[in-house]
KOLSE-699486 format. One line per 3 residues: number of its first residue (from 1); their letters; for each residue x, y, z of N, C-alpha, C. Coordinates in nm, 2 decimals, padded with zeros to 4 digits. Layout:
<gumis>
NUM = a = X:Y:Z:X:Y:Z:X:Y:Z | ... $
</gumis>
This chain:
<gumis>
1 = xxx = 08.44:01.28:-00.69:08.33:01.21:-00.62:08.21:01.31:-00.60 | 08.09:01.25:-00.59:07.98:01.33:-00.55:07.98:01.36:-00.40 | 07.94:01.48:-00.36:07.94:01.51:-00.21:07.86:01.40:-00.14 $
4 = xxx = 07.91:01.36:-00.03:07.85:01.26:00.06:07.79:01.32:00.18 | 07.66:01.28:00.21:07.61:01.32:00.34:07.69:01.25:00.45 | 07.72:01.33:00.56:07.81:01.28:00.66:07.77:01.35:00.79 $
7 = xxx = 07.82:01.28:00.90:07.82:01.34:01.04:07.96:01.32:01.10 | 08.00:01.42:01.18:08.13:01.41:01.25:08.11:01.32:01.37 | 08.19:01.22:01.39:08.19:01.13:01.50:08.30:01.17:01.61 $
10 = xxx = 08.41:01.21:01.56:08.53:01.25:01.65:08.62:01.34:01.58 | 08.68:01.43:01.65:08.78:01.52:01.60:08.89:01.55:01.70 | 09.01:01.55:01.66:09.12:01.59:01.75:09.23:01.67:01.67 $
13 = xxx = 09.30:01.76:01.74:09.40:01.84:01.67:09.50:01.76:01.60 | 09.55:01.81:01.48:09.66:01.75:01.41:09.75:01.86:01.35 | 09.88:01.85:01.39:09.97:01.95:01.35:09.92:02.09:01.40 $
16 = xxx = 09.96:02.20:01.34:09.93:02.33:01.39:09.78:02.37:01.37 | 09.73:02.35:01.25:09.60:02.41:01.22:09.50:02.31:01.16 | 09.54:02.18:01.16:09.45:02.08:01.10:09.39:02.00:01.21 $
19 = xxx = 09.30:01.90:01.17:09.24:01.81:01.26:09.23:01.67:01.19 | 09.24:01.57:01.28:09.21:01.43:01.23:09.06:01.41:01.27 | 08.98:01.37:01.17:08.84:01.35:01.19:08.80:01.21:01.16 $
22 = xxx = 08.69:01.17:01.23:08.62:01.04:01.20:08.48:01.08:01.16 | 08.44:01.04:01.04:08.31:01.07:00.98:08.23:00.95:00.96 | 08.10:00.96:00.98:08.00:00.86:00.94:07.94:00.91:00.81 $
25 = xxx = 07.96:00.84:00.70:07.91:00.88:00.57:07.80:00.78:00.52 | 07.72:00.83:00.43:07.60:00.75:00.38:07.65:00.63:00.30 | 07.74:00.64:00.21:07.78:00.53:00.12:07.91:00.46:00.16 $
28 = xxx = 07.99:00.53:00.24:08.13:00.47:00.26:08.15:00.44:00.41 | 08.04:00.44:00.49:08.06:00.41:00.63:08.15:00.51:00.70 | 08.23:00.45:00.79:08.32:00.54:00.87:08.45:00.57:00.78 $
31 = xxx = 08.47:00.70:00.78:08.59:00.75:00.70:08.68:00.83:00.79 | 08.81:00.81:00.79:08.91:00.88:00.86:08.98:00.98:00.76 | 08.99:01.10:00.81:09.05:01.20:00.71:09.12:01.32:00.79 $
34 = xxx = 09.20:01.39:00.72:09.26:01.51:00.77:09.18:01.63:00.71 | 09.14:01.72:00.81:09.07:01.84:00.77:09.18:01.95:00.78 | 09.23:01.99:00.67:09.34:02.09:00.67:09.29:02.23:00.70 $
37 = xxx = 09.36:02.30:00.79:09.33:02.43:00.82:09.21:02.46:00.90 | 09.14:02.35:00.95:09.02:02.37:01.01:09.03:02.43:01.15 | 09.15:02.42:01.21:09.18:02.47:01.35:09.22:02.62:01.34 $
40 = xxx = 09.24:02.67:01.22:09.29:02.81:01.21:09.18:02.90:01.25 | 09.21:03.01:01.33:09.11:03.11:01.37:09.05:03.17:01.25 | 08.92:03.18:01.26:08.84:03.24:01.14:08.81:03.14:01.03 $
43 = xxx = 08.85:03.02:01.04:08.82:02.92:00.94:08.66:02.90:00.94 | 08.61:02.91:00.82:08.46:02.88:00.80:08.43:02.74:00.83 | 08.52:02.65:00.79:08.50:02.51:00.81:08.50:02.47:00.96 $
46 = xxx = 08.57:02.55:01.04:08.57:02.52:01.18:08.43:02.52:01.24 | 08.35:02.62:01.21:08.22:02.63:01.26:08.13:02.52:01.21 | 08.15:02.47:01.09:08.07:02.37:01.03:08.10:02.23:01.09 $
49 = xxx = 08.23:02.21:01.12:08.27:02.07:01.16:08.24:02.05:01.31 | 08.12:02.03:01.34:08.08:02.01:01.48:08.00:01.88:01.49 | 08.00:01.82:01.61:07.92:01.70:01.63:07.77:01.73:01.61 $
52 = xxx = 07.70:01.62:01.56:07.56:01.62:01.54:07.51:01.72:01.44 | 07.60:01.77:01.35:07.56:01.87:01.25:07.57:01.79:01.11 | 07.46:01.79:01.03:07.47:01.72:00.90:07.56:01.80:00.80 $
55 = xxx = 07.64:01.72:00.73:07.74:01.78:00.64:07.73:01.72:00.50 | 07.79:01.79:00.41:07.82:01.73:00.28:07.97:01.74:00.27 | 08.04:01.62:00.23:08.18:01.62:00.23:08.23:01.55:00.10 $
58 = xxx = 08.35:01.59:00.05:08.42:01.51:-00.04:08.56:01.49:00.01 | 08.64:01.39:-00.04:08.77:01.37:00.00:08.85:01.31:-00.12 | 08.99:01.31:-00.10:09.08:01.25:-00.19:09.17:01.16:-00.11 $
61 = xxx = 09.23:01.06:-00.19:09.33:00.97:-00.12:09.28:00.83:-00.14 | 09.38:00.74:-00.16:09.36:00.60:-00.18:09.38:00.52:-00.05 | 09.45:00.57:00.04:09.48:00.50:00.17:09.37:00.51:00.27 $
64 = xxx = 09.39:00.46:00.39:09.29:00.46:00.49:09.27:00.60:00.54 | 09.37:00.69:00.54:09.35:00.83:00.58:09.33:00.92:00.46 | 09.22:00.98:00.45:09.18:01.06:00.34:09.22:01.21:00.37 $
67 = xxx = 09.20:01.30:00.27:09.21:01.44:00.29:09.08:01.50:00.24 | 09.02:01.57:00.34:08.89:01.64:00.30:08.91:01.75:00.20 | 08.82:01.76:00.10:08.83:01.87:00.01:08.72:01.97:00.02 $
70 = xxx = 08.60:01.91:00.02:08.48:01.99:00.04:08.41:01.96:00.17 | 08.36:02.06:00.24:08.29:02.04:00.36:08.18:02.15:00.37 | 08.06:02.12:00.35:07.95:02.21:00.36:07.84:02.17:00.45 $
73 = xxx = 07.78:02.26:00.52:07.67:02.23:00.61:07.54:02.20:00.52 | 07.46:02.11:00.57:07.34:02.08:00.51:07.22:02.08:00.61 | 07.24:02.16:00.72:07.14:02.18:00.82:07.20:02.22:00.95 $
76 = xxx = 07.11:02.25:01.04:07.15:02.29:01.18:07.19:02.16:01.26 | 07.28:02.18:01.35:07.31:02.07:01.44:07.20:02.05:01.54 | 07.18:01.92:01.58:07.09:01.89:01.68:07.13:01.95:01.81 $
79 = xxx = 07.04:02.02:01.88:07.07:02.09:02.01:07.04:01.99:02.12 | 07.15:01.94:02.18:07.15:01.83:02.28:07.21:01.88:02.41 | 07.14:01.85:02.52:07.19:01.88:02.65:07.17:01.77:02.74 $
82 = xxx = 07.24:01.76:02.85:07.21:01.66:02.96:07.22:01.52:02.91 | 07.12:01.44:02.94:07.12:01.30:02.90:07.11:01.28:02.75 | 07.04:01.37:02.68:07.04:01.36:02.54:07.18:01.38:02.47 $
85 = xxx = 07.25:01.47:02.53:07.39:01.49:02.48:07.48:01.37:02.51 | 07.47:01.32:02.62:07.55:01.20:02.66:07.51:01.08:02.57 | 07.38:01.06:02.54:07.34:00.96:02.45:07.40:00.98:02.31 $
88 = xxx = 07.41:01.10:02.26:07.47:01.13:02.14:07.62:01.10:02.14 | 07.69:01.14:02.25:07.83:01.11:02.26:07.85:00.96:02.26 | 07.76:00.88:02.33:07.77:00.74:02.33:07.76:00.68:02.19 $
91 = xxx = 07.66:00.73:02.11:07.65:00.68:01.97:07.78:00.71:01.89 | 07.83:00.83:01.91:07.96:00.86:01.83:08.07:00.77:01.88 | 08.08:00.75:02.01:08.19:00.66:02.06:08.17:00.52:02.02 $
94 = xxx = 08.05:00.47:02.02:08.02:00.33:01.98:08.06:00.31:01.83 | 08.02:00.40:01.75:08.05:00.38:01.60:08.20:00.40:01.58 | 08.27:00.49:01.64:08.41:00.51:01.62:08.49:00.38:01.67 $
97 = xxx = 08.44:00.32:01.78:08.51:00.20:01.83:08.49:00.07:01.76 | 08.37:00.06:01.69:08.33:-00.07:01.64:08.32:-00.08:01.49 | 08.29:00.03:01.42:08.26:00.02:01.28:08.39:00.03:01.20 $
100 = xxx = 08.43:-00.08:01.12:08.55:-00.07:01.05:08.55:00.04:00.94 | 08.67:00.09:00.91:08.68:00.20:00.82:08.63:00.15:00.68 | 08.55:00.24:00.62:08.50:00.22:00.48:08.41:00.09:00.46 $
103 = xxx = 08.35:00.04:00.57:08.25:-00.06:00.55:08.12:00.00:00.52 | 08.06:-00.02:00.41:07.93:00.04:00.38:07.83:00.01:00.49 | 07.76:00.11:00.53:07.67:00.10:00.64:07.55:00.20:00.63 $
106 = xxx = 07.48:00.19:00.52:07.37:00.28:00.49:07.26:00.28:00.60 | 07.23:00.16:00.65:07.12:00.15:00.75:07.17:00.22:00.88 | 07.30:00.20:00.91:07.35:00.26:01.03:07.34:00.41:01.02 $
109 = xxx = 07.38:00.46:00.90:07.37:00.61:00.88:07.22:00.66:00.90 | 07.13:00.58:00.84:06.99:00.62:00.85:06.94:00.62:01.00 | 06.97:00.52:01.07:06.93:00.51:01.21:07.00:00.61:01.30 $
112 = xxx = 07.13:00.65:01.26:07.20:00.75:01.33:07.13:00.89:01.31 | 07.09:00.92:01.19:07.02:01.04:01.16:06.89:01.05:01.24 | 06.82:00.93:01.24:06.69:00.93:01.32:06.71:00.95:01.46 $
115 = xxx = 06.83:00.89:01.52:06.86:00.91:01.66:06.87:01.06:01.69 | 06.95:01.13:01.61:06.97:01.27:01.64:06.83:01.35:01.64 | 06.74:01.31:01.56:06.61:01.37:01.57:06.53:01.33:01.69 $
118 = xxx = 06.56:01.21:01.75:06.49:01.17:01.86:06.55:01.21:02.00 | 06.68:01.24:02.00:06.75:01.26:02.13:06.69:01.38:02.21 | 06.65:01.49:02.14:06.59:01.60:02.22:06.47:01.56:02.30 $
121 = xxx = 06.40:01.45:02.27:06.28:01.41:02.34:06.31:01.29:02.42 | 06.30:01.30:02.55:06.33:01.19:02.64:06.26:01.06:02.61 | 06.13:01.07:02.57:06.05:00.95:02.55:06.10:00.87:02.42 $
124 = xxx = 06.17:00.94:02.34:06.21:00.87:02.21:06.35:00.81:02.21 | 06.43:00.84:02.32:06.57:00.81:02.31:06.60:00.66:02.31 | 06.54:00.59:02.41:06.58:00.45:02.42:06.56:00.37:02.30 $
127 = xxx = 06.44:00.38:02.24:06.41:00.30:02.12:06.50:00.34:02.01 | 06.53:00.47:01.99:06.62:00.51:01.88:06.76:00.46:01.90 | 06.81:00.46:02.02:06.94:00.41:02.05:06.95:00.26:02.02 $
130 = xxx = 06.84:00.18:02.06:06.84:00.04:02.04:06.84:00.01:01.89 | 06.76:00.09:01.81:06.76:00.06:01.67:06.90:00.09:01.60 | 06.97:00.19:01.65:07.10:00.21:01.60:07.19:00.10:01.64 $
133 = xxx = 07.19:00.05:01.76:07.27:-00.06:01.81:07.25:-00.18:01.73 | 07.12:-00.22:01.71:07.09:-00.34:01.64:07.12:-00.33:01.49 | 07.11:-00.22:01.43:07.15:-00.20:01.29:07.30:-00.21:01.28 $
136 = xxx = 07.38:-00.16:01.38:07.52:-00.18:01.38:07.56:-00.33:01.39 | 07.49:-00.40:01.48:07.52:-00.54:01.50:07.49:-00.62:01.37 | 07.39:-00.58:01.30:07.36:-00.64:01.17:07.47:-00.62:01.07 $
139 = xxx = 07.52:-00.50:01.06:07.62:-00.47:00.96:07.75:-00.54:01.00 | 07.78:-00.56:01.13:07.90:-00.63:01.17:07.88:-00.78:01.18 | 07.77:-00.83:01.13:07.74:-00.98:01.13:07.75:-01.03:01.28 $
142 = xxx = 07.70:-00.95:01.37:07.70:-00.99:01.51:07.57:-00.98:01.58 | 07.46:-00.98:01.50:07.33:-00.96:01.55:07.28:-01.09:01.63 | 07.21:-01.08:01.73:07.16:-01.19:01.80:07.07:-01.28:01.71 $
145 = xxx = 07.08:-01.41:01.74:06.99:-01.51:01.67:06.89:-01.56:01.77 | 06.77:-01.54:01.75:06.66:-01.57:01.85:06.62:-01.72:01.84 | 06.73:-01.80:01.86:06.71:-01.94:01.88:06.80:-01.99:01.98 $
148 = xxx = 06.80:-02.12:02.01:06.91:-02.18:02.09:07.04:-02.19:02.01 | 07.15:-02.22:02.07:07.27:-02.24:01.99:07.26:-02.35:01.88 | 07.17:-02.45:01.91:07.15:-02.56:01.81:07.05:-02.52:01.70 $
151 = xxx = 06.99:-02.40:01.71:06.90:-02.36:01.61:06.75:-02.39:01.64 | 06.72:-02.44:01.77:06.59:-02.47:01.80:06.51:-02.34:01.84 | 06.38:-02.35:01.82:06.30:-02.24:01.86:06.29:-02.22:02.01 $
154 = xxx = 06.27:-02.09:02.05:06.27:-02.06:02.20:06.13:-02.10:02.25 | 06.12:-02.16:02.37:06.00:-02.19:02.44:05.94:-02.06:02.50 | 05.82:-02.02:02.46:05.76:-01.90:02.52:05.76:-01.90:02.67 $
157 = xxx = 05.75:-02.02:02.73:05.74:-02.03:02.87:05.88:-02.04:02.94 | 05.98:-02.05:02.86:06.12:-02.07:02.92:06.18:-01.94:02.95 | 06.30:-01.94:03.01:06.38:-01.82:03.03:06.52:-01.85:02.98 $
160 = xxx = 06.58:-01.74:02.92:06.70:-01.76:02.85:06.80:-01.65:02.87 | 06.93:-01.68:02.86:07.04:-01.59:02.87:07.11:-01.58:02.73 | 07.16:-01.46:02.70:07.23:-01.44:02.57:07.37:-01.50:02.58 $
163 = xxx = 07.41:-01.58:02.49:07.54:-01.64:02.48:07.62:-01.57:02.37 | 07.72:-01.49:02.41:07.79:-01.40:02.31:07.87:-01.49:02.21 | 07.91:-01.61:02.25:07.99:-01.69:02.16:07.91:-01.74:02.04 $
166 = xxx = 07.79:-01.79:02.07:07.70:-01.84:01.97:07.61:-01.74:01.91 | 07.60:-01.62:01.98:07.50:-01.52:01.95:07.36:-01.57:01.95 | 07.34:-01.67:02.03:07.21:-01.73:02.05:07.17:-01.73:02.20 $
169 = xxx = 07.06:-01.80:02.24:07.01:-01.79:02.37:07.01:-01.93:02.44 | 07.07:-01.94:02.56:07.07:-02.06:02.63:06.98:-02.06:02.75 | 06.92:-02.17:02.78:06.83:-02.17:02.90:06.91:-02.12:03.02 $
172 = xxx = 06.84:-02.04:03.10:06.91:-01.99:03.22:06.82:-01.90:03.30 | 06.83:-01.90:03.43:06.76:-01.81:03.52:06.85:-01.75:03.62 | 06.85:-01.62:03.64:06.76:-01.52:03.58:06.79:-01.50:03.43 $
175 = xxx = 06.69:-01.47:03.36:06.71:-01.45:03.21:06.59:-01.38:03.16 | 06.57:-01.38:03.03:06.46:-01.32:02.96:06.36:-01.42:02.91 | 06.23:-01.40:02.93:06.13:-01.50:02.90:06.13:-01.52:02.74 $
178 = xxx = 06.10:-01.64:02.70:06.10:-01.67:02.56:05.99:-01.59:02.48 | 05.88:-01.56:02.54:05.78:-01.48:02.48:05.83:-01.34:02.44 | 05.90:-01.28:02.53:05.96:-01.15:02.50:06.07:-01.16:02.39 $
181 = xxx = 06.15:-01.26:02.39:06.25:-01.28:02.29:06.18:-01.30:02.15 | 06.07:-01.37:02.15:06.00:-01.39:02.02:05.95:-01.26:01.97 | 05.90:-01.17:02.06:05.86:-01.04:02.01:05.98:-00.96:01.95 $
184 = xxx = 06.09:-00.97:02.02:06.21:-00.90:01.97:06.25:-00.95:01.83 | 06.24:-01.08:01.81:06.28:-01.14:01.69:06.19:-01.08:01.57 | 06.07:-01.03:01.60:05.99:-00.97:01.50:06.03:-00.83:01.47 $
187 = xxx = 06.12:-00.78:01.55:06.18:-00.64:01.52:06.11:-00.53:01.57 | 06.00:-00.55:01.65:05.93:-00.44:01.71:05.99:-00.40:01.85 | 06.09:-00.31:01.84:06.16:-00.27:01.96:06.08:-00.17:02.05 $
190 = xxx = 05.97:-00.12:02.00:05.89:-00.02:02.07:05.78:-00.08:02.15 | 05.75:-00.21:02.14:05.64:-00.27:02.22:05.66:-00.25:02.37 | 05.55:-00.23:02.44:05.56:-00.21:02.59:05.63:-00.32:02.66 $
193 = xxx = 05.72:-00.29:02.75:05.79:-00.39:02.83:05.92:-00.44:02.77 | 05.96:-00.39:02.65:06.08:-00.44:02.59:06.20:-00.35:02.62 | 06.19:-00.24:02.68:06.30:-00.15:02.70:06.42:-00.21:02.77 $
196 = xxx = 06.39:-00.28:02.88:06.49:-00.34:02.96:06.56:-00.46:02.89 | 06.48:-00.55:02.84:06.54:-00.67:02.76:06.63:-00.62:02.64 | 06.58:-00.53:02.56:06.65:-00.49:02.44:06.78:-00.42:02.48 $
199 = xxx = 06.78:-00.34:02.59:06.91:-00.28:02.63:07.01:-00.39:02.68 | 06.96:-00.48:02.76:07.05:-00.59:02.81:07.11:-00.67:02.70 | 07.02:-00.71:02.60:07.07:-00.79:02.48:07.17:-00.71:02.40 $
202 = xxx = 07.14:-00.58:02.37:07.23:-00.50:02.29:07.37:-00.49:02.36 | 07.36:-00.46:02.49:07.49:-00.44:02.56:07.57:-00.57:02.56 | 07.50:-00.69:02.58:07.58:-00.82:02.58:07.63:-00.85:02.44 $
205 = xxx = 07.56:-00.81:02.34:07.61:-00.84:02.20:07.72:-00.75:02.16 | 07.72:-00.63:02.21:07.82:-00.53:02.17:07.95:-00.55:02.25 | 07.94:-00.61:02.37:08.05:-00.62:02.46:08.18:-00.68:02.40 $
208 = xxx = 08.17:-00.80:02.32:08.29:-00.85:02.26:08.35:-00.76:02.15 | 08.27:-00.68:02.09:08.32:-00.59:01.99:08.39:-00.47:02.05 | 08.35:-00.43:02.17:08.41:-00.31:02.24:08.53:-00.35:02.31 $
211 = xxx = 08.55:-00.47:02.36:08.66:-00.51:02.44:08.66:-00.46:02.58 | 08.77:-00.47:02.65:08.78:-00.44:02.79:08.78:-00.29:02.82 | 08.82:-00.20:02.73:08.83:-00.06:02.75:08.69:00.00:02.77 $
214 = xxx = 08.66:00.06:02.89:08.53:00.12:02.91:08.50:00.23:02.81 | 08.37:00.25:02.79:08.32:00.37:02.72:08.32:00.49:02.81 | 08.38:00.60:02.76:08.38:00.72:02.84:08.23:00.77:02.86 $
217 = xxx = 08.15:00.76:02.76:08.01:00.81:02.77:07.93:00.74:02.87 | 07.96:00.61:02.90:07.89:00.54:03.00:07.93:00.59:03.14 | 08.05:00.63:03.16:08.10:00.69:03.28:08.03:00.83:03.30 $
220 = xxx = 08.02:00.90:03.19:07.95:01.03:03.20:07.80:01.02:03.24 | 07.74:00.91:03.19:07.60:00.89:03.22:07.59:00.84:03.37 | 07.68:00.77:03.42:07.68:00.73:03.56:07.70:00.85:03.65 $
223 = xxx = 07.79:00.94:03.61:07.81:01.06:03.69:07.68:01.15:03.69 | 07.62:01.16:03.58:07.49:01.24:03.57:07.39:01.18:03.66 | 07.37:01.04:03.66:07.28:00.98:03.75:07.31:01.00:03.89 $
226 = xxx = 07.44:01.00:03.93:07.48:01.03:04.07:07.44:01.17:04.11 | 07.46:01.27:04.02:07.42:01.41:04.05:07.27:01.42:04.07 | 07.19:01.34:04.00:07.05:01.36:04.00:06.99:01.28:04.12 $
229 = xxx = 07.07:01.20:04.18:07.01:01.12:04.29:06.99:01.20:04.41 | 06.87:01.20:04.48:06.85:01.28:04.59:06.94:01.24:04.71 | 06.98:01.34:04.79:07.07:01.31:04.90:07.00:01.22:05.00 $
232 = xx = 07.08:01.13:05.06:07.02:01.04:05.17:07.03:01.11:05.30 | 06.93:01.07:05.38:06.92:01.14:05.51:06.95:01.04:05.62 $
</gumis>
């Protein structure tokens, strides 16, 4: 096979010197594989196989669990700290939890790469995360439909709540105004005033896919916010 652009989503030790890895690849989506010998001291592959570092990989195997053969660096890892790092961990956890193995997801790969470029800059994080989330929902055939459950257009003057069963919007207050939802339907996630609504819709649409088990990255973000909060007097 031709070397595949890839990113490491998750890694855990396997046997004495190997690791089980989850990779996001350009053409094959999420790939699970054994990286043999990567935990051995002095292994060159060990330094390459790091989160947020672009890779080229090949593998062998017909089953769900592959065996990595080639693993080369194709650039430096994104240098993430604090909130940017937690956002990156969230993206990795989200894709590991929701993206089926070997489901082609080229757009998700592209938006993930764009997210890593955006995360070091606080002003770019929210939009880049939403774009990744909505591209994932599209691939999973779970994207919101900006209509009522019956397929009617949304009233710009009305207010609506997202219904996860129909993936559409039902009248309800408190909710999101129809004008805002129409803007979102056009795909411009960066327009002023859309940060809150897009985050709420993405979280509601992703909730059924994630199930009841909490995301560890969300707990880390909550803890970071607690540490940043000024002490009360």
